[in-house]
PALUMVO-955652 format. One line per field, with one value per residue: residue number from 1; residue in three letters; x, z, y of N, C-alpha, C, O, CB in turn. Coordinates in steps of 0.001 Angstrom, whole numbers, plus 500000, padded with zeros to 6 digits. Glycine has a CB too. Example, Ala and Ser with C-alpha at 12.3 -4.5 7.8 and 13.67 -1.06 7.14 Angstrom:
% PALUMVO-955652
nr: c(1 | 2)
rest: c(ALA | SER)
neast: c(513190 | 512850)
nup: c(507800 | 507080)
nnorth: c(494310 | 497750)
caeast: c(512300 | 513670)
caup: c(507800 | 507140)
canorth: c(495500 | 498940)
ceast: c(513200 | 512900)
cup: c(507800 | 507870)
cnorth: c(496700 | 500030)
oeast: c(514236 | 513409)
oup: c(508465 | 508039)
onorth: c(496681 | 501138)
cbeast: c(511308 | 514084)
cbup: c(509046 | 505725)
cbnorth: c(495527 | 499402)
//
This chain:
% PALUMVO-955652
nr: c(1 | 2 | 3 | 4 | 5 | 6 | 7 | 8 | 9 | 10 | 11 | 12 | 13 | 14 | 15 | 16 | 17 | 18 | 19 | 20 | 21 | 22 | 23 | 24 | 25 | 26 | 27 | 28 | 29 | 30 | 31 | 32 | 33 | 34 | 35 | 36 | 37 | 38 | 39 | 40 | 41 | 42 | 43 | 44 | 45 | 46 | 47 | 48 | 49 | 50 | 51 | 52 | 53 | 54 | 55 | 56 | 57 | 58 | 59 | 60 | 61 | 62 | 63 | 64 | 65 | 66 | 67 | 68 | 69 | 70 | 71 | 72 | 73 | 74 | 75 | 76 | 77 | 78 | 79 | 80 | 81 | 82 | 83 | 84 | 85 | 86 | 87 | 88 | 89 | 90 | 91 | 92 | 93 | 94 | 95 | 96 | 97 | 98 | 99 | 100 | 101 | 102 | 103 | 104 | 105 | 106 | 107 | 108 | 109 | 110 | 111 | 112 | 113 | 114 | 115 | 116 | 117 | 118 | 119 | 120 | 121 | 122 | 123 | 124 | 125 | 126 | 127 | 128 | 129 | 130 | 131 | 132 | 133 | 134)
rest: c(MET | SER | SER | PHE | LEU | ARG | ALA | GLY | ILE | ALA | VAL | THR | LEU | ILE | ALA | PRO | LYS | ILE | GLY | PRO | ALA | LEU | LEU | ALA | GLU | PHE | LEU | PHE | SER | PHE | ALA | LEU | VAL | TYR | VAL | VAL | LEU | ASN | ALA | ALA | THR | ALA | GLU | GLY | THR | SER | GLY | ASN | SER | PHE | TYR | GLY | LEU | ALA | ILE | GLY | MET | THR | VAL | MET | THR | GLY | ALA | PHE | ALA | VAL | GLY | ASP | ILE | SER | GLY | GLY | ALA | PHE | ASN | PRO | ALA | VAL | ALA | VAL | GLY | ILE | SER | LEU | LEU | GLY | ILE | SER | GLY | TRP | ASN | ASN | ILE | TRP | ILE | TYR | LEU | VAL | ALA | ASN | PHE | GLY | GLY | ALA | ALA | VAL | ALA | ALA | LEU | VAL | PHE | ASN | MET | ILE | ASN | PRO | PRO | VAL | GLN | THR | THR | PRO | ILE | ALA | THR | ASP | GLU | PRO | PRO | TYR | GLU | THR | PRO | ARG)
neast: c(015190 | 015559 | 012748 | 013041 | 014887 | 013249 | 011063 | 008311 | 007653 | 006176 | 007427 | 007815 | 009035 | 011887 | 012015 | 014342 | 014603 | 016982 | 018891 | 018565 | 018742 | 021637 | 023104 | 022672 | 023623 | 026330 | 027010 | 026740 | 028140 | 030638 | 031053 | 030991 | 033373 | 035402 | 034978 | 035897 | 038356 | 039652 | 038896 | 040223 | 042393 | 044049 | 046966 | 046533 | 044487 | 044968 | 045016 | 042610 | 039522 | 036940 | 036262 | 034152 | 031837 | 031779 | 031848 | 029215 | 027564 | 027806 | 026230 | 023964 | 022899 | 023007 | 020995 | 018694 | 018852 | 018584 | 017700 | 015273 | 015344 | 017122 | 017550 | 019646 | 022084 | 025025 | 027404 | 028736 | 028323 | 025794 | 024223 | 024125 | 023344 | 020585 | 019752 | 019583 | 017782 | 015410 | 014392 | 015332 | 015495 | 017433 | 018060 | 018693 | 021124 | 023328 | 023094 | 023872 | 026382 | 028232 | 027916 | 028408 | 031225 | 032296 | 032056 | 033678 | 036080 | 036924 | 036670 | 039123 | 041037 | 040693 | 040851 | 043791 | 045019 | 044651 | 045684 | 048851 | 051488 | 053408 | 055991 | 057989 | 060284 | 062827 | 064212 | 067750 | 070115 | 072691 | 072446 | 072662 | 070745 | 067407 | 067058 | 065610 | 065220 | 066724)
nup: c(600892 | 598348 | 598135 | 600285 | 599087 | 596750 | 597821 | 597859 | 595644 | 592467 | 590539 | 587252 | 586862 | 584929 | 581865 | 580112 | 576893 | 576666 | 574359 | 572482 | 574432 | 575380 | 572740 | 572649 | 574859 | 574530 | 572295 | 572940 | 575398 | 574227 | 572582 | 574055 | 575856 | 573950 | 572894 | 575181 | 575847 | 573061 | 573276 | 576177 | 576321 | 573986 | 572315 | 570092 | 570737 | 572675 | 574838 | 574153 | 574982 | 575241 | 575593 | 577749 | 576514 | 574375 | 575304 | 576898 | 574932 | 573572 | 575601 | 575545 | 572930 | 573209 | 575087 | 573783 | 571842 | 572453 | 575108 | 575386 | 575006 | 576586 | 578713 | 579073 | 580596 | 579900 | 582145 | 584276 | 587157 | 586830 | 586177 | 588887 | 590141 | 589143 | 589399 | 592529 | 592759 | 592044 | 589414 | 587581 | 587948 | 590173 | 588833 | 586130 | 586574 | 585292 | 582331 | 581986 | 583315 | 581582 | 579121 | 579342 | 580261 | 578342 | 576004 | 576945 | 577474 | 574586 | 573121 | 574261 | 573459 | 570460 | 570669 | 571683 | 569294 | 567245 | 567829 | 568819 | 571277 | 571475 | 572462 | 573587 | 574666 | 577091 | 576321 | 575920 | 577542 | 578484 | 581151 | 584715 | 586632 | 587828 | 591481 | 594303 | 596158 | 599706)
nnorth: c(566096 | 567569 | 568675 | 570654 | 572460 | 573484 | 574880 | 574435 | 575289 | 574005 | 571557 | 570129 | 567277 | 566416 | 564225 | 562855 | 561099 | 558516 | 558005 | 560501 | 562576 | 561747 | 562615 | 565190 | 566290 | 565542 | 566552 | 569561 | 569695 | 568888 | 571205 | 573258 | 572848 | 573192 | 575734 | 576888 | 576153 | 577081 | 580028 | 581174 | 579487 | 579030 | 580012 | 581770 | 583443 | 585228 | 587541 | 588323 | 589768 | 588744 | 586293 | 585562 | 586321 | 584651 | 582078 | 582072 | 582426 | 580239 | 578842 | 579361 | 578977 | 576099 | 575690 | 576852 | 575319 | 572458 | 572406 | 571492 | 568534 | 567570 | 568864 | 570454 | 570591 | 570274 | 570207 | 568534 | 569796 | 571312 | 569353 | 567825 | 569820 | 569944 | 567968 | 567638 | 569816 | 568708 | 568622 | 566992 | 563380 | 561489 | 559012 | 559540 | 560992 | 559535 | 559823 | 562432 | 562853 | 560738 | 561524 | 564514 | 564342 | 562789 | 564264 | 566696 | 565367 | 564764 | 566949 | 567910 | 566414 | 566797 | 569313 | 569532 | 568211 | 569721 | 572052 | 571772 | 571785 | 574648 | 574743 | 572205 | 571470 | 572739 | 575814 | 576170 | 577912 | 580195 | 581341 | 581073 | 578742 | 579486 | 580584 | 580716 | 583591 | 583634)
caeast: c(016111 | 015102 | 011764 | 013414 | 015579 | 012324 | 010633 | 007078 | 007185 | 005598 | 008303 | 007824 | 010511 | 011953 | 012108 | 014642 | 015059 | 018450 | 019567 | 018796 | 019810 | 023126 | 023745 | 022530 | 024817 | 027537 | 027358 | 027113 | 029383 | 031934 | 031243 | 031199 | 034558 | 036269 | 035174 | 036521 | 039803 | 040000 | 038727 | 040473 | 043711 | 044742 | 047754 | 046203 | 043199 | 045853 | 044911 | 041171 | 038657 | 035626 | 035801 | 032882 | 030760 | 031720 | 031513 | 027974 | 026613 | 027495 | 025477 | 022728 | 022921 | 022776 | 019832 | 017943 | 018719 | 018573 | 016828 | 013940 | 015420 | 018148 | 017400 | 020611 | 023043 | 026275 | 028203 | 028440 | 027583 | 024809 | 023688 | 024232 | 022229 | 019160 | 018966 | 019386 | 016531 | 014271 | 014119 | 015893 | 015744 | 019011 | 018594 | 019288 | 022642 | 024363 | 023513 | 024662 | 027950 | 028687 | 027903 | 029430 | 032811 | 032874 | 032191 | 034962 | 037549 | 036817 | 037185 | 040451 | 041834 | 040521 | 041966 | 045486 | 045280 | 044865 | 046643 | 050057 | 052127 | 054492 | 057505 | 058060 | 061445 | 063247 | 065423 | 069214 | 070621 | 074088 | 072305 | 072455 | 069261 | 066988 | 067162 | 064747 | 066025 | 066480)
caup: c(600607 | 597022 | 598255 | 600822 | 598071 | 595887 | 598895 | 597663 | 594196 | 592012 | 589303 | 586541 | 586224 | 583131 | 581412 | 578793 | 576201 | 576557 | 573106 | 572154 | 575448 | 575460 | 571913 | 573037 | 575784 | 574375 | 571465 | 573478 | 576113 | 573158 | 571763 | 575361 | 576250 | 572636 | 572993 | 576375 | 574985 | 572389 | 573665 | 576986 | 576544 | 572817 | 571729 | 568896 | 571384 | 573765 | 574942 | 574043 | 576414 | 574586 | 575935 | 578478 | 575842 | 573455 | 576250 | 577355 | 573821 | 573646 | 576381 | 575622 | 571810 | 573450 | 575788 | 573400 | 570690 | 572904 | 576180 | 575513 | 574580 | 577643 | 580169 | 579127 | 581752 | 579358 | 582981 | 585732 | 588230 | 586742 | 586104 | 590100 | 590866 | 588499 | 590134 | 593744 | 593242 | 591797 | 588261 | 587112 | 588685 | 590305 | 587943 | 585128 | 586571 | 584438 | 581068 | 582129 | 583293 | 580564 | 577771 | 579685 | 580565 | 577154 | 575437 | 577235 | 576750 | 573197 | 572912 | 574690 | 572161 | 569563 | 570390 | 571465 | 567656 | 566394 | 568444 | 569384 | 572137 | 570610 | 572804 | 574563 | 575665 | 577507 | 575450 | 576276 | 577718 | 579575 | 582439 | 585452 | 587019 | 588717 | 592725 | 594983 | 597242 | 600982)
canorth: c(567344 | 568293 | 569456 | 572080 | 573419 | 573669 | 575771 | 574491 | 575364 | 572612 | 571533 | 568879 | 566193 | 565924 | 562476 | 562601 | 559776 | 558341 | 558178 | 561642 | 563181 | 561420 | 563238 | 566441 | 566523 | 565415 | 567469 | 570636 | 569853 | 569319 | 572635 | 574478 | 573023 | 573578 | 577119 | 577693 | 576056 | 578086 | 581401 | 581302 | 579165 | 578998 | 581392 | 582634 | 584419 | 585872 | 588959 | 588408 | 589571 | 588385 | 584892 | 585378 | 586454 | 583157 | 580927 | 582465 | 582442 | 578724 | 578199 | 580055 | 578594 | 574901 | 575768 | 576784 | 574249 | 571079 | 572320 | 570582 | 567483 | 566822 | 569805 | 571426 | 570527 | 570470 | 570302 | 567836 | 570438 | 571455 | 567998 | 567279 | 570899 | 569807 | 566516 | 568012 | 570479 | 567671 | 568928 | 565610 | 562443 | 561094 | 558094 | 560152 | 561693 | 559052 | 560285 | 563445 | 562408 | 560078 | 562726 | 565690 | 564130 | 562225 | 565118 | 567085 | 564572 | 564389 | 568325 | 568314 | 565584 | 567348 | 571015 | 569187 | 567603 | 570814 | 573284 | 571296 | 573005 | 575369 | 574594 | 571264 | 571344 | 574023 | 576509 | 576155 | 579411 | 580599 | 581854 | 580015 | 578238 | 580482 | 579974 | 581644 | 583958 | 583317)
ceast: c(015430 | 013663 | 012155 | 014012 | 014587 | 011378 | 008897 | 006904 | 007253 | 006921 | 007986 | 008874 | 010652 | 012423 | 012664 | 014606 | 016460 | 018979 | 019728 | 019465 | 021379 | 023879 | 023597 | 023637 | 025997 | 028235 | 027913 | 027935 | 030730 | 032159 | 031390 | 032684 | 035425 | 035996 | 035744 | 038128 | 040169 | 039888 | 039847 | 042214 | 044615 | 045720 | 047393 | 044879 | 043853 | 045621 | 043088 | 040366 | 037191 | 034995 | 034280 | 031940 | 030324 | 031369 | 029356 | 026859 | 026666 | 026407 | 023897 | 021789 | 022181 | 021378 | 018700 | 017513 | 018397 | 018062 | 015963 | 014262 | 016306 | 017752 | 018583 | 021469 | 024481 | 027545 | 027677 | 028045 | 026252 | 023873 | 023133 | 022983 | 020952 | 018479 | 018869 | 017794 | 015269 | 013572 | 014450 | 015930 | 017373 | 019021 | 018764 | 020405 | 023475 | 024297 | 024055 | 026361 | 028616 | 028796 | 029167 | 031096 | 033264 | 032992 | 033176 | 036293 | 037966 | 037291 | 038285 | 040872 | 041880 | 041444 | 043335 | 045812 | 045801 | 045525 | 047863 | 050894 | 053165 | 055876 | 057348 | 059249 | 062036 | 064357 | 066983 | 069728 | 072097 | 073662 | 072194 | 070774 | 068935 | 066802 | 066111 | 065538 | 065538 | 066325)
cup: c(599542 | 597382 | 599244 | 599661 | 597109 | 596478 | 598612 | 596513 | 593360 | 590537 | 588949 | 586246 | 584984 | 583234 | 580316 | 578188 | 576244 | 575376 | 572565 | 573369 | 575566 | 574304 | 572163 | 573645 | 575363 | 573256 | 572055 | 574642 | 575608 | 573138 | 572950 | 575568 | 575306 | 572591 | 574293 | 576135 | 574351 | 572289 | 574824 | 576991 | 575175 | 573049 | 570853 | 569271 | 572240 | 573801 | 574369 | 575189 | 576104 | 574655 | 576634 | 577404 | 574735 | 574278 | 576619 | 576151 | 573294 | 574274 | 576082 | 574015 | 572268 | 574472 | 574890 | 572253 | 571510 | 574359 | 576385 | 575289 | 575982 | 579191 | 580056 | 579786 | 580997 | 580680 | 583917 | 586645 | 588118 | 586821 | 587736 | 590833 | 590370 | 589437 | 591752 | 594055 | 592338 | 590258 | 587206 | 588081 | 588898 | 589168 | 586702 | 585187 | 585414 | 583054 | 580942 | 582247 | 582420 | 579621 | 578221 | 579841 | 579384 | 576188 | 575750 | 576890 | 575493 | 572805 | 573235 | 573426 | 571111 | 569399 | 570730 | 569929 | 566935 | 566531 | 569334 | 570254 | 571207 | 571127 | 573815 | 575262 | 575843 | 576680 | 576355 | 576381 | 578649 | 580781 | 583317 | 585923 | 587945 | 590227 | 593642 | 596047 | 598890 | 601921)
cnorth: c(568179 | 569273 | 570761 | 572977 | 574164 | 574991 | 575821 | 574581 | 574068 | 572676 | 569995 | 568314 | 565866 | 564502 | 562438 | 561192 | 559661 | 558559 | 559766 | 562847 | 562897 | 562353 | 564394 | 566845 | 566406 | 566329 | 569094 | 570842 | 569658 | 570526 | 573808 | 574180 | 573336 | 575091 | 577526 | 577236 | 577065 | 579387 | 581486 | 580647 | 579188 | 580287 | 582420 | 583751 | 585010 | 587486 | 589306 | 588381 | 589558 | 587105 | 584598 | 585413 | 585098 | 582178 | 581271 | 582356 | 580826 | 578023 | 578414 | 579072 | 576807 | 574790 | 575891 | 575427 | 572861 | 571345 | 571377 | 569119 | 566801 | 567679 | 570757 | 571653 | 571174 | 570597 | 569309 | 568299 | 570974 | 570211 | 567568 | 568602 | 570661 | 568610 | 567141 | 569153 | 569625 | 568012 | 567868 | 564648 | 561844 | 559662 | 558296 | 560759 | 560894 | 559186 | 561386 | 563610 | 561641 | 561050 | 563899 | 565274 | 563546 | 563367 | 566272 | 566412 | 564591 | 565809 | 568462 | 567659 | 566465 | 568751 | 570494 | 568831 | 569033 | 571939 | 572584 | 572326 | 573750 | 575221 | 573503 | 570803 | 572893 | 574750 | 576560 | 577705 | 579326 | 581034 | 580693 | 579697 | 579210 | 580153 | 581083 | 582260 | 583670 | 584437)
oeast: c(014855 | 013547 | 011612 | 013580 | 014894 | 011032 | 008203 | 005936 | 008140 | 007163 | 007898 | 009662 | 009928 | 012947 | 011990 | 014582 | 017161 | 019709 | 020832 | 020356 | 022203 | 024975 | 024629 | 024494 | 026837 | 029398 | 028973 | 028403 | 031755 | 033199 | 031799 | 033406 | 036442 | 036957 | 036076 | 039020 | 040900 | 040538 | 040776 | 043121 | 045830 | 045445 | 047781 | 044391 | 043020 | 045968 | 042574 | 040323 | 036371 | 033919 | 033466 | 031162 | 029222 | 030511 | 028491 | 025644 | 025722 | 025791 | 022932 | 020626 | 021133 | 020794 | 017730 | 016463 | 017753 | 017975 | 015881 | 013276 | 016116 | 017697 | 018630 | 021893 | 024980 | 028627 | 026508 | 027320 | 025559 | 022860 | 022011 | 022109 | 020040 | 017372 | 017718 | 017062 | 014217 | 012411 | 013909 | 016408 | 018252 | 020123 | 019002 | 020909 | 024224 | 025254 | 024742 | 027207 | 029827 | 029934 | 030283 | 032007 | 034470 | 034038 | 033547 | 037253 | 039152 | 038330 | 038850 | 041044 | 042963 | 042264 | 044213 | 046877 | 046840 | 045898 | 047860 | 050959 | 053624 | 056847 | 056678 | 059289 | 061855 | 065394 | 067040 | 069722 | 072388 | 074554 | 071784 | 069810 | 069730 | 066181 | 066084 | 066362 | 064375 | 066099)
oup: c(599758 | 596953 | 599004 | 599410 | 596663 | 595755 | 598941 | 596075 | 593479 | 589799 | 589699 | 585416 | 584179 | 584135 | 579346 | 578923 | 575895 | 575374 | 572268 | 573208 | 575819 | 574565 | 571867 | 573164 | 575807 | 573188 | 571796 | 574920 | 576174 | 573546 | 572783 | 575485 | 575765 | 572187 | 574369 | 576273 | 574832 | 571461 | 574287 | 577570 | 575279 | 573714 | 570820 | 568510 | 572913 | 573004 | 574269 | 576086 | 576664 | 574201 | 576268 | 577355 | 574386 | 573903 | 576442 | 576309 | 572715 | 573859 | 576380 | 573967 | 571788 | 574526 | 575083 | 571969 | 570784 | 574963 | 577332 | 575411 | 576326 | 580341 | 580779 | 579824 | 581335 | 580311 | 584291 | 587329 | 589125 | 587521 | 587912 | 591680 | 591061 | 589930 | 592170 | 595040 | 592095 | 589990 | 586100 | 589161 | 588038 | 588716 | 586001 | 584138 | 584671 | 582401 | 579942 | 581581 | 582442 | 579321 | 577748 | 579483 | 579149 | 575545 | 574749 | 576233 | 575186 | 572148 | 572511 | 572406 | 570768 | 568568 | 570041 | 569439 | 566348 | 565636 | 570541 | 569966 | 570206 | 570425 | 574825 | 576185 | 575126 | 576430 | 577473 | 575451 | 579385 | 581622 | 582959 | 585562 | 588716 | 590262 | 593373 | 596730 | 599267 | 603111)
onorth: c(569246 | 570421 | 571839 | 574102 | 575269 | 575926 | 576783 | 573958 | 573223 | 573631 | 569022 | 568768 | 565280 | 563846 | 562091 | 560205 | 560611 | 559550 | 560220 | 563680 | 563776 | 562848 | 564996 | 567586 | 567189 | 566728 | 569664 | 571946 | 570036 | 571042 | 574957 | 575174 | 573856 | 575746 | 578709 | 578073 | 577931 | 580026 | 582088 | 581245 | 579356 | 581285 | 583588 | 584587 | 585618 | 588358 | 590421 | 587540 | 590286 | 586715 | 583750 | 584461 | 584675 | 581380 | 580412 | 582236 | 580287 | 577041 | 577709 | 578672 | 576377 | 573708 | 575158 | 574853 | 572103 | 570276 | 570595 | 568393 | 565634 | 567244 | 571752 | 572808 | 572247 | 571053 | 569214 | 567577 | 571122 | 570192 | 567092 | 568416 | 571117 | 568396 | 567011 | 569254 | 570217 | 567705 | 567867 | 564996 | 561777 | 559351 | 557313 | 561159 | 561529 | 558769 | 561595 | 564207 | 561859 | 561411 | 564111 | 566020 | 563625 | 563442 | 566884 | 566817 | 564467 | 565865 | 569282 | 568326 | 566939 | 569140 | 571012 | 569207 | 569332 | 572696 | 572824 | 573522 | 573199 | 575501 | 573719 | 569990 | 573877 | 574135 | 577073 | 578511 | 578383 | 581149 | 579589 | 580371 | 579748 | 579090 | 582284 | 581652 | 583525 | 584218)
cbeast: c(017637 | 014710 | 010635 | 014547 | 016604 | 011581 | 011504 | 006499 | 008013 | 003340 | 010075 | 007279 | 010612 | 013257 | 010753 | 015826 | 014641 | 018863 | 018759 | 017527 | 019360 | 023388 | 023541 | 021500 | 024853 | 027679 | 026155 | 026216 | 029326 | 031801 | 029721 | 030141 | 034931 | 035759 | 033951 | 035801 | 039885 | 039808 | 037115 | 039364 | 043717 | 043733 | 048748 | 045765 | 041851 | 047492 | 046332 | 040734 | 038913 | 035722 | 036873 | 032569 | 031001 | 033118 | 032926 | 028117 | 027094 | 028429 | 025889 | 023139 | 024604 | 024098 | 019875 | 018007 | 020262 | 020083 | 016221 | 012782 | 016013 | 020147 | 017545 | 020330 | 023219 | 026108 | 028405 | 029250 | 028260 | 024814 | 024992 | 026135 | 022496 | 019244 | 020209 | 020875 | 016612 | 013023 | 014685 | 017235 | 014864 | 019532 | 018036 | 018647 | 023526 | 024531 | 022681 | 024136 | 028264 | 027946 | 025974 | 028921 | 033219 | 032030 | 031199 | 034937 | 037567 | 035264 | 036608 | 041111 | 041087 | 039244 | 041607 | 046010 | 043525 | 043984 | 045639 | 050870 | 052964 | 054216 | 058320 | 057578 | 062700 | 063679 | 064875 | 070090 | 069289 | 075105 | 071151 | 073400 | 069086 | 065803 | 068919 | 063498 | 066211 | 067431)
cbup: c(600077 | 595727 | 598714 | 602056 | 597158 | 595689 | 598768 | 598233 | 593474 | 591499 | 589580 | 585535 | 586724 | 581973 | 581182 | 578624 | 574736 | 576892 | 572078 | 571594 | 576690 | 575178 | 570824 | 573770 | 576780 | 574198 | 570642 | 573625 | 577058 | 571706 | 570649 | 577083 | 576856 | 571088 | 572759 | 578103 | 573965 | 571732 | 574163 | 577670 | 577224 | 571489 | 571108 | 567562 | 572104 | 573445 | 573825 | 573299 | 577556 | 573330 | 576915 | 579600 | 575173 | 572759 | 578101 | 577931 | 572580 | 574183 | 577673 | 575446 | 571113 | 573996 | 576704 | 573226 | 569686 | 572786 | 576243 | 574399 | 573067 | 577066 | 581789 | 579159 | 582402 | 578388 | 583383 | 586305 | 588633 | 585858 | 585483 | 590707 | 590589 | 586687 | 590044 | 594050 | 592893 | 593139 | 588067 | 586605 | 588185 | 592311 | 587954 | 584714 | 588241 | 584640 | 580295 | 583074 | 584281 | 580196 | 577656 | 581184 | 581860 | 576577 | 575345 | 578391 | 576809 | 572605 | 573459 | 576224 | 571561 | 569581 | 571743 | 572459 | 566713 | 566116 | 569579 | 568278 | 573589 | 570515 | 573428 | 574108 | 575046 | 578843 | 575062 | 575095 | 578629 | 579088 | 582567 | 586613 | 587675 | 588217 | 593242 | 595531 | 596997 | 601388)
cbnorth: c(566916 | 566966 | 568599 | 571966 | 572587 | 572266 | 577408 | 575281 | 576394 | 572633 | 571943 | 568908 | 564739 | 566910 | 561590 | 563084 | 559663 | 557148 | 557322 | 561930 | 562822 | 559692 | 562990 | 566634 | 565789 | 564126 | 567499 | 571131 | 569119 | 569037 | 573015 | 574226 | 572103 | 572749 | 577800 | 577193 | 575104 | 577890 | 581767 | 580909 | 577801 | 579043 | 581094 | 581525 | 583765 | 585530 | 589723 | 587458 | 590846 | 588580 | 584372 | 586450 | 587788 | 582621 | 581204 | 583914 | 583650 | 578177 | 578568 | 582182 | 578866 | 574340 | 576817 | 577886 | 574112 | 570277 | 573215 | 571006 | 567536 | 567104 | 568832 | 572200 | 568749 | 571877 | 571585 | 567366 | 571393 | 572116 | 566928 | 567182 | 572502 | 569342 | 564655 | 568698 | 572332 | 567818 | 570064 | 565673 | 561566 | 560598 | 557164 | 560844 | 561502 | 557838 | 560319 | 563845 | 561781 | 558992 | 563764 | 566344 | 563156 | 561044 | 565330 | 567186 | 563211 | 563817 | 569264 | 567816 | 564183 | 567402 | 572708 | 567707 | 566873 | 571172 | 574422 | 570804 | 572427 | 576883 | 576023 | 570332 | 570211 | 573888 | 578306 | 575292 | 580431 | 581845 | 582784 | 580252 | 576699 | 580955 | 579845 | 580989 | 585402 | 582513)
//
């Protein structure tokens, strides 16, 4: 199937070294998720229309910085894509999945520690509960 998707184009299979690839993917997956959470969901950046630029620049920086080390996936969907296209072997997909999900989980934990929810309990009011009109 991968030869069909490449349509006859010669592609050199990347062979990342496990340790550096895990670290590179973890760090830039963390950076990407942390930027997405801060730019698109944090209350302090409400109304910010530059989140796409921040996210794109994070991906570009990661690709330039560690693309030669790991292939620069930073996302499980991209990892599956490069495996389908034959750019990376299926035996390497675990590197991307472990590092990407790990980096994302740590970024979410750090984001939640730094930005606790503003309100966790409903505000009491004298108004009756809202009911959907029939």
